[in-house]
N, C-alpha and C positions, 0 to 999 in steps of 0.2 A: 522551401524553408529547410534548414539543416536540422539534424537531430538535436543539436545544442539549442537552436532557436525554439524548437517544439518544447523541450524541457523547460526552458525559461518561461515560455508562454503558459504552460500547464501549471508550473509552480506559482507563477504570478496570479493566475486565476484562483488557485487554491488559497493563496494568501488573502486575496480580496474577499473570498467567501468567509474565511476565518475572521478577518477584520470586521466584516458586516455582522457576523454572529456575535462577536465580542461587543459591538455597539448595541445590539439588541439585548444582550445579556445584562448590560448595565442599566437598561431601562425596563427590564422585566421584573415584576413584583415577586416577592418571596413566595415560594410555594408553586410557582409556575414551572412548566417543563424546563429541563436543563437545555442550555444552548449547545451549539456545535463545539466540538473539540478539534484542534488542528495539531497534527504530529509530524514534524519533519524528522526523518530518520536516515540512518546509514545501515547497510546490511551486508552480510556475507551469505554466499549460497553455494550450492553444489558446483563441482568443477572449479573453475577459476572465476566464477562470477561474483562480483561485488558491486556496490553502487550506492546511490542516494535516492530518496523519494520523499513523498509527503502524503499524508492521509487526512481526510476530513470525515469525522464521525458525527452523525446526526441521531440523537437519542429518539427512540419511539417508546410507546407504552409497553408494559409487561417485560421489562429487562431486555428488550430488543433495541438494536440500533442498526442503521445503514451506514456503510462506509464507502467512500470514493477514494481510491488510491491510485497514484501514478508514480513510476520510478524509472530511473535510467540505470542500466546495467552495463558495465564495461566487461565484456567477456570475449567471445569469438568475434563479435562486432559490437559497436556502440548501439545498444538496443533500448527501446522504450516499451513499457508495459503499462496497462491501466486495468483496474478491476473495480467491480461493484460487489460488495460482500454484505451479508447479514450476520450480525454478531449477537450472541446471547450472553448476558452477564450473569454469572453465578452470584450468590449472596456475598456482599462485601465483608471482608475480614480485616478489621481495624482500617487501615488506609489502602488495603490491597483488594482489587477487584479482578478475579480470574474470569476469563471468557473463552468461548469457542466461536469459530467463524467458518463460513463457507460462502463461496461466491463464484462469479464468472468474470471473464475479462478477455483482453486482446494482448498478445505478446509478440514482439519482434524477436527473431532468432537467426542464427547463422548455422550453416552446415557445410561440410566438405563435399565436393563433387569432382569427379575425374573428367577432364575435358577430353574431346576426341584426340587431341595431340598428346595425351598422357600426363598433362599437368594437373596438379591439384588446385582447385579453385574454391574460394569461399563464396557461397551463395547465401542469399537472405530470404527469409520467409516471414509471414505473419500468420498467427494461428489463434483460434478461439481457445480459451483456457478455462479450466475449472480449478478451484483451490479449496483447501480445507486446512484447518489448524486451530490455533488458539494462542493465548498469552495472558499477560497480567498488566494491569494499569496500577501504578502506585502513586497516590496523590500526596504531594508535599503540602499543599494548602488548596484553597478553593480556586486558585488561578492557574496552577501548573502542577506537573508531575512527570514521572518517567514511565516508559512503556517498553515491554519486550514482547515480540510476536514471532511465532514460528509457523511457517506455511509450507504445505506440499502443493506444488503447482504442476498441472499436467496439461500439455497442449494436445489438441485434437487434430489428428492428421498424421500422414506417413512419416514425415521428417521432424515434426514438432517434438521438442524435448520434454522430458519429465524432469523436474528439479525441485529442490527445497530451498528455503530462504529463512534466515534468522535476522530479525532487525531489532535495533534499540533506538529509541527516540525520546524527545522531550515533548510532552503534551501540554498545550496551552488552551485555556478555556475550561469550562465546567464539564 
């Protein structure tokens, strides 16, 4: 399966989860726990990396939530990444909710290597990553809002890169 096919499959799966969460939300009585939020986003990052992705956030008790995120980055190679993060929401200020996040994931990356013939080659790798950062969610109403998120992402391994990423997206759901 090509990178494009994997991205389409992952985004489709996340859309299915978000649609399922929206259906459950409409049948959930008032006062029940909030349903999942789905956030498609675009991002800019360190170096020349930019891309698209999607995140699904599942609220937990005590201002916590778990988020599954996947993205496609067009940089040294067309690369996929996926992460699972824990978010902590600070108290809401009007319609703005600031939060901090930390998590782990898997990241594809490219690096340059000199061949025995003296040519420069682009090689690929996959690394375990850790991330930390935060952002804000701004609710427009009970069904949608906008979100900005900044993350530091560090790959574990010799050639795995350290990078940062800033994304903006539209949040659907509660």
